[in-house]
C-alpha positions in Angstrom: -61.0 10.9 -17.3 -59.4 7.6 -17.3 -55.6 7.1 -17.9 -54.8 5.4 -21.0 -51.3 4.3 -22.6 -50.7 5.5 -26.4 -47.5 5.2 -28.5 -45.1 8.1 -27.7 -45.2 9.2 -31.6 -49.2 10.2 -31.1 -48.6 13.1 -28.4 -47.7 16.7 -29.6 -45.2 19.0 -27.8 -47.4 22.0 -26.9 -45.6 24.8 -29.0 -47.1 27.3 -26.8 -46.5 26.3 -23.2 -44.1 29.1 -21.3 -42.9 26.5 -19.2 -39.0 26.0 -20.0 -36.1 24.3 -18.1 -32.3 24.1 -17.8 -30.2 21.4 -18.8 -29.3 20.6 -15.6 -33.4 20.1 -14.2 -33.9 18.3 -17.7 -31.0 16.0 -17.4 -32.6 15.3 -13.4 -36.1 14.4 -14.9 -34.6 12.5 -17.0 -32.9 10.4 -14.8 -36.0 10.8 -12.3 -38.2 9.2 -14.8 -35.1 6.4 -15.9 -34.9 5.4 -12.1 -38.7 5.3 -11.3 -40.7 5.0 -14.6 -43.9 4.0 -12.1 -43.9 7.8 -11.5 -45.7 8.5 -15.1 -48.6 6.3 -13.7 -48.9 8.5 -11.3 -48.6 11.5 -13.2 -49.8 11.0 -16.6 -49.4 13.5 -19.5 -52.5 15.6 -20.0 -53.8 16.4 -23.7 -56.5 17.6 -25.5 -58.3 16.2 -28.3 -55.6 16.5 -30.7 -53.2 14.7 -28.5 -51.2 18.2 -27.9 -49.8 18.0 -24.5 -51.4 20.6 -22.1 -49.3 19.4 -18.5 -46.4 17.2 -19.1 -44.5 18.7 -21.6 -41.0 17.9 -20.3 -42.2 14.5 -19.0 -42.8 13.7 -22.7 -39.5 15.5 -23.9 -37.8 13.3 -21.2 -39.2 10.2 -22.7 -38.3 11.1 -26.2 -34.7 11.2 -24.9 -35.1 8.1 -23.6 -36.2 6.9 -26.7 -33.8 8.3 -28.6 -30.9 6.8 -26.5 -28.5 3.6 -27.5 -29.2 0.4 -25.4 -25.3 1.1 -24.3 -25.6 4.7 -23.4 -29.3 4.3 -21.5 -27.3 1.5 -19.2 -24.4 3.8 -18.6 -26.8 6.6 -17.8 -28.6 4.2 -15.2 -25.6 3.3 -13.7 -24.8 6.5 -12.7 -27.6 7.6 -11.2 -28.1 6.9 -7.3 -31.6 5.5 -6.7 -30.7 2.9 -9.4 -27.5 2.3 -7.4 -29.8 1.6 -4.1 -32.0 -1.1 -5.6 -30.7 -4.6 -5.7 -29.2 -6.7 -8.6 -32.4 -8.2 -9.5 -33.8 -4.9 -9.4 -31.6 -3.4 -11.8 -31.4 -6.1 -14.1 -35.3 -5.6 -14.1 -35.4 -2.0 -14.5 -33.2 -2.4 -17.6 -34.7 -5.1 -19.2 -38.0 -2.9 -18.6 -36.5 -0.1 -20.6 -35.3 -2.1 -23.1 -39.0 -3.2 -23.9 -40.0 0.2 -23.6 -37.5 1.4 -26.3 -39.0 -1.3 -29.2 -42.0 0.2 -28.6 -42.0 3.7 -26.4 -45.5 4.6 -24.8 -46.8 7.1 -22.6 -49.8 7.1 -20.1 -52.2 9.8 -20.7 -55.1 11.7 -19.4 -57.5 13.4 -22.0 -58.9 16.8 -20.6 -61.6 17.0 -23.2 -64.0 18.6 -21.1 -62.4 21.5 -20.5 -63.1 24.6 -22.8 -60.3 26.2 -24.8 -60.0 29.0 -22.0 -59.8 26.7 -19.4 -57.0 24.8 -21.3 -55.0 27.7 -21.2 -55.6 28.2 -17.9 -54.5 24.8 -16.9 -51.3 25.0 -18.7 -50.4 27.8 -16.1 -51.7 26.9 -13.3 -50.0 23.0 -13.6 -46.8 24.5 -13.5 -47.5 26.6 -10.5 -46.0 25.7 -6.9 -48.1 27.5 -4.2 -46.6 25.3 -1.3 -43.4 25.9 0.6 -41.0 23.4 1.6 -40.8 22.7 5.2 -37.0 22.9 5.7 -36.8 21.2 9.1 -38.6 18.2 7.6 -36.5 18.1 4.2 -33.3 18.4 6.9 -34.2 15.7 8.7 -36.4 13.0 6.9 -34.6 13.2 3.6 -31.1 12.8 2.5 -30.0 16.2 0.9 -28.3 14.5 -2.2 -31.4 12.5 -3.4 -33.3 15.9 -3.0 -30.3 17.1 -5.1 -30.5 14.6 -7.5 -34.9 14.9 -7.9 -34.3 18.5 -8.8 -35.5 19.6 -5.5 -33.7 23.7 -4.8 -33.8 23.8 -0.9 -29.9 24.5 -0.4 -28.0 26.3 -2.9 -24.4 27.3 -3.2 -23.2 30.6 -1.2 -22.3 33.7 -3.6 -18.6 34.1 -4.4 -17.6 30.8 -4.1 -14.0 29.6 -4.2 -11.0 30.4 -6.6 -10.7 27.4 -8.8 -7.9 29.1 -11.0 -6.0 27.0 -13.3 -2.3 26.8 -13.2 -0.9 28.3 -16.6 2.4 26.3 -16.0 4.9 29.1 -16.2 8.2 28.6 -14.7 8.3 31.3 -12.6 8.1 30.8 -8.7 5.6 32.7 -7.4 6.7 35.7 -4.6 5.5 35.5 -1.3 5.8 38.7 0.7 8.5 40.2 -1.4 10.9 37.2 -1.3 10.9 34.6 -4.3 10.0 31.0 -2.8 13.2 29.4 -4.0 15.3 32.4 -1.5 13.6 30.9 1.4 14.9 28.2 3.5 12.0 26.3 2.8 11.2 23.8 5.8 13.1 23.0 9.3 16.6 20.9 8.4 15.7 17.8 10.7 15.9 14.4 10.1 12.1 14.1 10.1 10.5 15.8 7.5 6.6 16.2 8.3 4.5 16.1 5.1 1.4 17.0 7.2 2.4 20.1 8.2 0.4 23.3 7.2 3.6 24.9 6.0 4.7 21.7 3.9 1.2 21.9 2.3 1.2 25.4 1.3 4.1 25.3 -0.3 3.3 22.1 -2.1 0.1 23.8 -3.3 2.4 26.3 -4.6 4.4 24.1 -6.5 1.7 22.3 -7.8 0.6 25.5 -9.5 3.9 26.3 -10.8 4.7 23.2 -12.5 1.4 22.5 -13.6 2.0 18.8 -14.5 -1.1 17.1 -13.3 -1.6 15.2 -16.8 -3.8 18.2 -18.5 -1.2 18.5 -21.3 -0.9 14.9 -22.0 -4.5 13.7 -22.5 -5.3 9.9 -24.0 -3.4 10.7 -27.0 -0.3 10.6 -25.3 -0.4 7.4 -23.7 -0.2 5.0 -27.0 -0.2 1.7 -24.8 -3.4 0.9 -23.2 -1.6 -0.8 -20.6 0.0 2.3 -19.5 -3.7 3.9 -20.0 -4.5 1.6 -17.5 -1.8 1.2 -15.4 -3.2 -0.2 -12.0 -5.7 -2.1 -13.7 -2.9 -4.0 -16.2 -1.1 -4.6 -12.6 -4.2 -6.0 -10.7 -5.6 -7.9 -13.7 -2.8 -9.8 -14.1 -3.7 -13.0 -12.3 -7.2 -12.5 -13.8 -6.2 -12.4 -17.3 -3.8 -15.4 -17.2 -6.8 -17.9 -15.6 -8.8 -16.8 -18.8 -6.2 -16.8 -21.1 -6.8 -13.5 -22.6 -5.2 -10.6 -23.6 -5.6 -7.4 -21.4 -7.2 -5.5 -24.5 -10.1 -8.2 -24.3 -10.0 -8.4 -20.7 -11.3 -4.8 -20.9 -13.9 -5.3 -23.7 -15.2 -7.9 -21.4 -14.9 -7.3 -18.0 -14.2 -4.0 -17.5 -17.0 -1.4 -17.3 -16.9 1.7 -19.3 -16.7 3.8 -15.7 -14.1 1.9 -14.3 -12.0 2.2 -17.4 -12.7 6.3 -17.4 -11.9 6.3 -13.5 -8.5 4.1 -14.0 -7.5 6.5 -17.1 -8.3 9.5 -15.1 -6.0 8.3 -12.2 -2.6 8.0 -14.9 -4.3 11.6 -16.2 -4.5 13.6 -13.0 -1.6 12.1 -11.2 0.8 12.0 -14.1 1.6 8.3 -12.9 2.8 9.0 -9.7 3.8 12.8 -8.9 6.8 13.1 -7.3 6.5 15.5 -4.0 8.0 18.8 -5.7 8.6 19.9 -2.0 10.6 16.9 -1.5 12.4 17.3 -4.5 13.1 21.0 -3.4 14.2 20.7 0.0 16.8 17.8 -1.3 18.4 19.6 -4.1 19.1 22.6 -2.6 20.1 21.1 0.5 22.5 18.7 -1.1 24.1 20.7 -4.4 27.4 22.8 -4.3 25.5 25.7 -6.2 23.1 26.8 -8.8 23.6 25.5 -12.1 24.9 22.5 -11.0 24.1 19.2 -12.5 21.7 16.3 -11.4 20.6 13.1 -13.0 18.7 10.1 -12.6 18.9 6.6 -13.5 15.1 5.6 -12.4 14.0 9.0 -13.8 10.0 8.4 -14.0 7.8 11.3 -14.4 8.7 14.6 -14.8 7.7 16.3 -11.3 11.4 15.9 -9.9 12.8 17.8 -13.1 10.3 20.6 -13.5 11.3 21.3 -9.6 15.2 21.2 -10.4 15.3 23.1 -13.7 12.9 25.8 -12.1 15.2 26.3 -9.4 18.0 27.0 -12.0 20.0 23.3 -12.0 20.5 21.2 -14.9 18.3 17.9 -15.3 18.9 14.9 -17.6 17.1 11.7 -16.6 17.1 8.0 -17.8 13.7 6.3 -18.4 13.3 3.0 -19.5 9.6 3.2 -20.5 9.8 5.1 -24.1 5.9 5.8 -23.5 6.7 7.8 -20.3 9.6 9.7 -22.0 7.3 10.7 -24.7 4.9 12.2 -22.2 8.1 13.9 -20.1 9.0 15.7 -23.3 5.3 16.7 -24.0 5.4 18.3 -21.1 8.6 20.0 -21.0 8.0 21.4 -24.6 8.5 24.7 -25.0 8.9 25.9 -20.9 12.8 26.8 -21.4 14.0 24.5 -18.6 17.5 23.0 -18.8 16.2 19.6 -18.2 15.7 16.9 -20.6 15.0 12.9 -21.2 16.5 10.1 -22.9 14.7 6.6 -23.2 17.2 3.7 -21.9 17.7 0.8 -19.2 19.0 3.1 -16.0 21.7 0.1 -16.2 23.5 1.8 -19.0 23.3 5.3 -17.4 27.4 5.4 -18.2 26.7 5.5 -22.0 24.9 9.3 -21.4 26.8 10.8 -19.2 31.0 11.5 -18.7 32.9 10.0 -15.7 32.8 12.2 -12.7 30.5 15.0 -14.6 27.5 15.4 -12.3 26.9 17.2 -9.5 24.1 15.1 -7.7 22.1 12.0 -8.0 19.0 11.8 -7.4 16.9 8.7 -7.6 13.4 6.8 -6.3 14.1 3.3 -7.9 10.9 1.2 -8.4 9.6 -0.9 -4.8 9.9 -4.1 -6.3 6.7 -5.4 -7.3 4.9 -3.0 -5.3 3.9 -1.6 -8.7 4.6 -2.8 -12.0 5.4 -0.4 -14.5 5.9 -2.4 -18.1 6.2 -6.2 -19.1 9.9 -5.4 -20.5 12.2 -8.2 -19.2 14.3 -5.2 -18.0 12.3 -3.2 -16.1 13.1 -3.8 -12.3 9.5 -3.9 -11.3 9.3 -6.5 -13.6 11.2 -9.0 -11.9 10.4 -12.5 -11.4 12.3 -12.7 -7.8 13.5 -9.9 -5.1 17.2 -10.6 -5.7 16.8 -9.9 -9.4 15.9 -6.9 -8.7 18.1 -5.7 -7.1 20.9 -7.0 -9.2 19.3 -4.3 -11.5 19.8 -1.6 -9.0 22.9 -2.7 -8.4 24.0 -2.2 -11.7 22.5 0.7 -12.0 23.3 2.8 -9.3 27.4 1.7 -9.0 27.2 2.9 -12.7 25.4 6.3 -11.6 28.1 6.1 -9.1 30.5 6.7 -11.6 29.1 9.7 -13.3 29.1 11.4 -10.3 32.4 13.8 -9.0 34.1 14.0 -6.0 33.0 15.0 -3.2 29.0 15.1 -4.1 26.2 13.3 -2.7 23.5 11.1 -4.2 20.2 11.0 -2.7 17.5 7.6 -2.9 14.4 8.0 -1.9 12.7 4.5 -0.9 10.2 2.5 1.6 10.7 -1.0 2.3 8.4 -3.9 0.8 6.9 -6.8 2.6 7.4 -10.4 0.8 3.8 -11.4 -0.9 4.9 -15.0 0.3 5.3 -14.7 4.2 4.4 -10.8 5.1 8.6 -9.9 6.3 10.5 -7.0 5.2 12.6 -7.6 2.4 15.6 -5.2 3.8 15.3 -2.8 0.7 17.0 0.3 2.4 19.7 -2.5 3.8 20.3 -3.5 0.4 20.5 0.3 -0.9 23.2 0.7 1.5 25.2 -1.9 0.5 25.4 -1.4 -2.9 26.4 2.5 -2.5 28.9 1.4 0.3 30.5 -1.3 -2.3 30.7 1.7 -4.6 32.8 3.8 -2.2 30.5 5.6 -0.6 29.8 7.1 2.7 26.3 6.9 4.4 25.9 10.5 5.5 22.2 11.6 6.6 19.1 9.0 6.7 16.0 11.1 6.9 12.5 10.1 7.9 9.5 11.4 5.6 6.4 11.5 7.4 3.0 11.6 4.7 -0.1 12.4 4.6 -3.1 9.6 5.0 -3.6 6.7 2.8 -6.1 3.8 3.3 -3.9 1.6 4.8 -5.6 3.8 8.2 -8.7 1.4 7.6 -6.0 -1.8 7.6 -4.2 -0.9 11.0 -6.2 -3.1 13.0 -6.4 -6.3 10.6 -2.5 -5.9 10.3 -2.0 -6.2 14.3 -4.1 -9.5 14.1 -0.5 -10.5 12.1 1.5 -8.2 14.4 2.4 -5.7 12.2 2.3 -2.2 12.4 0.8 0.1 10.1 3.7 2.1 8.0 3.4 5.5 7.8 7.1 6.8 6.7 9.5 6.6 3.9 13.2 6.6 3.9 15.8 8.9 2.6 19.6 8.3 2.1 21.9 10.4 1.7 25.5 9.0 0.5 28.5 10.8 0.1 31.7 10.6 -2.7 34.6 11.7 -1.5 36.2 12.8 1.9 33.2 14.0 4.3 35.7 15.7 6.4 35.8 18.3 3.2 31.9 19.3 2.9 32.0 22.6 4.3 34.9 23.5 1.6 32.8 22.0 -0.9 29.1 23.5 0.1 28.5 27.0 0.9 26.4 28.1 3.9 22.7 28.0 2.8 22.0 31.9 3.1 18.8 33.1 4.6 17.8 36.7 5.9 16.9 38.2 9.5 13.4 38.1 8.5 13.8 34.3 7.1 15.6 33.2 10.0 12.8 34.5 12.6 9.9 32.4 10.2 12.3 29.4 10.4 12.7 29.7 14.5 8.5 30.4 14.8 8.2 27.1 12.8 11.0 25.4 15.1 9.6 26.8 18.2 6.2 25.4 17.4 6.7 22.2 15.9 4.6 20.0 16.7 3.2 16.7 14.6 -0.7 17.1 14.1 -1.7 14.0 15.5 -5.2 14.4 14.0 -3.8 14.5 10.6 -2.1 11.6 10.8 -2.7 8.5 9.2 -0.4 5.4 8.0 0.7 5.1 4.6 0.5 1.9 2.5 2.3 -1.3 4.3 3.8 -1.9 1.7 5.4 1.4 0.9 3.4 3.4 -1.6 5.9 6.1 -2.8 6.1 9.5 -1.6 5.3 10.5 -5.1 1.5 9.5 -5.2 -0.4 12.0 -4.7 -4.2 10.8 -4.5 -7.4 10.9 -2.3 -7.0 8.0 0.6 -9.7 6.0 0.0 -8.4 5.4 -3.9 -6.1 2.8 -3.7 -9.0 1.2 -1.3 -11.6 2.0 -4.0 -9.6 0.3 -6.8 -8.7 -2.9 -4.5 -11.8 -3.6 -3.9 -13.0 -3.0 -7.6 -10.6 -5.4 -8.8 -11.6 -7.8 -6.0 -15.4 -7.7 -7.4 -14.9 -7.9 -11.2 -14.9 -11.4 -11.5 -17.9 -11.8 -9.2 -19.9 -9.0 -11.4 -18.8 -10.9 -14.9 -20.9 -13.7 -13.1 -23.9 -11.7 -12.2 -22.9 -12.5 -8.3 -22.6 -9.1 -7.7 -24.4 -5.9 -9.2 -22.3 -3.1 -11.0 -21.5 -0.1 -8.6 -20.5 3.1 -9.3 -17.2 4.4 -7.8 -18.6 7.3 -5.8 -21.1 4.9 -4.3 -18.7 2.4 -3.3 -16.4 5.2 -1.9 -18.9 6.8 0.2 -19.9 3.3 2.2 -15.9 2.5 2.9 -15.8 6.1 4.3 -19.0 5.2 6.4 -17.3 2.1 7.7 -20.5 -0.6 5.7 -17.8 -2.6 3.7 -16.1 -4.7 6.4 -13.0 -6.6 4.2 -11.2 -10.0 5.1 -7.8 -10.0 3.9 -4.9 -13.0 4.0 -2.9 -12.6 7.0 0.7 -13.4 4.9 0.2 -11.5 2.0 -2.4 -8.6 2.6 -4.7 -9.2 -0.1 -8.6 -9.3 0.1 -10.2 -12.5 0.5 -13.8 -11.4 1.0 -16.2 -8.6 2.4 -19.2 -7.9 3.9 -21.4 -5.3 2.8 -23.9 -4.0 5.5 -26.9 -1.2 4.6 -28.6 0.3 7.4 -32.2 1.0 6.3 -33.2 3.1 9.4 -37.0 3.8 8.2 -37.8 0.4 7.9 -35.7 -0.4 10.5 -33.8 -3.0 9.4 -30.1 -4.2 8.7 -29.3 -5.6 5.5 -26.8 -7.8 4.0 -26.4 -5.9 0.9 -23.2 -7.9 -0.1 -21.1 -11.1 1.0 -18.3 -12.5 -0.9 -15.4 -15.0 0.4 -12.7 -17.4 -1.7 -12.0 -19.2 1.6 -13.6 -21.8 3.5 -15.1 -21.0 6.5 -14.7 -17.1 5.9 -18.1 -17.0 4.8 -19.6 -18.6 8.2 -17.0 -15.7 10.1 -19.0 -12.9 7.7 -22.7 -13.9 8.6 -21.5 -14.1 12.4 -19.8 -10.7 11.8 -23.2 -9.3 10.4 -25.0 -10.4 13.5 -22.8 -9.1 16.3 -22.7 -5.4 14.3 -26.1 -5.1 12.9 -27.7 -1.6 13.8 -31.4 -2.6 13.7 -33.5 -5.6 15.5 -33.9 -7.2 12.3 -31.6 -8.6 10.2 -32.4 -9.5 6.2 -30.4 -10.4 3.5 -31.9 -11.6 -0.5 -30.8 -13.9 -2.7 -31.7 -15.1 -6.2 -33.7 -18.4 -6.0 -31.3 -20.2 -8.2 -28.6 -19.9 -5.4 -29.8 -23.3 -3.7 -26.2 -23.8 -2.1 -26.4 -20.3 -0.9 -29.7 -20.2 0.4 -28.7 -23.5 2.4 -26.0 -22.0 3.8 -28.2 -19.0 5.4 -30.9 -21.5 6.4 -28.3 -23.5 8.3 -26.7 -20.1 10.0 -30.2 -19.3 11.3 -31.9 -17.5 8.4 -35.8 -18.2 7.2 -37.5 -17.3 4.3 -40.2 -14.3 4.5 -40.8 -13.3 1.2 -40.3 -14.5 -2.4 -40.7 -12.9 -5.7 -42.5 -14.0 -8.5 -43.2 -13.1 -12.3 -39.7 -13.3 -13.4 -37.8 -16.1 -15.5 -36.7 -18.7 -13.2 -33.2 -17.7 -11.4 -34.1 -14.3 -11.2 -36.5 -13.9 -8.8 -35.2 -12.5 -5.4 -35.8 -14.2 -1.8 -35.7 -12.5 0.9 -34.2 -14.2 4.0 -34.4 -12.8 7.5 -32.2 -14.0 10.5 -34.3 -15.9 13.6 -31.3 -17.2 15.1 -30.4 -20.9 16.2 -27.6 -21.2 13.9 -26.1 -24.8 13.5 -23.3 -25.2 15.3 -20.0 -26.8 13.5 
């Protein structure tokens, strides 16, 4: 018997084949063949004299599925396969080209079982699908990656029975009860000037609130975000300079330079986090501590999302917010519809807040304004986050807060949540908090409390060492400023004591007695002052940042497209070493290392720099941190400048691909030392 290649259309599936396959396993089979088509040559489809498949029916079905794929669908499928992600840029391109050619003329390798009798063919159908051996679990655990095994369809580790409770919120407006007391009857948390959101009691309460208000984007969907600037909010902000250089619109940029998976990820960030979700526990404690009674009226001239409003309404307060962006107001109104809560939103400039409230009619001003240009929310000329200078930004806040102060009743509080931001020119702080204090002081307010909110970890934990090169201390807190309008001596008369039960008092005392910050949970926040409202995975900011930096190089074919989960995994493992501008903190280059233990060798997977001298620094770093004796890298044969640079740094050519078009052959270079000094 010998293997031959025939048109796929010549083969016929065996309707009598007793073997079935689940959708999940079939998907993995298709992926396996896409990533390694050579496997078909080693395991051809076995057919009888009439070309009916005796063995390999599932592989035949998988090939039919690939043949039916559209080119874009096939490429997208490939980019999602881990084995594809491990390949070099050249190998990825070659594999895509292979399948594109194959789709023009689908074929399959076969073996004809012409020597088998009819009974032997029936016997073969069964025996071909029987596995007599067992897995050596120790060998699998020690020598193979569990994710690879799962991708290849090997069932050796299964999830335990029962699983976890992954129920979703119903979005009801009743606070769940705990041990006989409703959530809004408790004292909440220790009334200290340090609010530690890392503590277990804070996180447990936050989880309960998420279940109550349920505004995690599930009610929004894409139809509610009509503007692509809102749908891909972070991407719109990050690509501004690149688009300006290219001279194209954001829509054109999305079509030409942004992969579908990147768009899906960026859109999901908006849908899943509600475009900056405010911490509901923070909203709860501040409204309860600084309002005079249930049913009090709370308002905000920079309303943003619905998180604060939903908490206020659920706790029994009235709330009305002024929000500049019509898209956000539409989202908010959709979220609060049919909840029966006393909250509402109006679309207007926060500077016009006095047009929507009577003078001295409100009981609490509660606001978390934009942090200057840290996050640009829109291109509207009167958007505070879209101002050309910090002074113009502060002027808008000055107008808005002073107008709002006039709407506040006498002997009432105003609460502002903020975090200072650094200048992108020299890296120094603007003293944002100081300017807000000045605004309220000029309006006639007293600074009554100043609280510090310590938050959960964010990606800046990875930047702390780099920051210290310019002696910047990584920031891991937000500021909460509490102002009082009127006579501070009258607070006791205006605000009744917060009543708690004896059991609640005991629970509170226990918390106070055992209060210890959890250092193992601590990690600094964004040095630029990421808002306390952002609830996202600690690596998401850095992941988005590195992908934004890579985008121009992907469009030029200098680096391969990589899936978000793969990059995220490498960031977590410390394989990607990022260099930043000392003044602005922006990424200016990176080194991506691979540790191939089975070879064994270390490989420079990617190296990108946009500053003179940085490339040499990154190569020297790779030499210093390599985990294996041998250090290699790939470079395409057309990139003569890079080849000469690597030779200059002590690398020599050890292997060269052939057979590909000129400019697409990979050269393997290996470090042998003796770099030329400068």
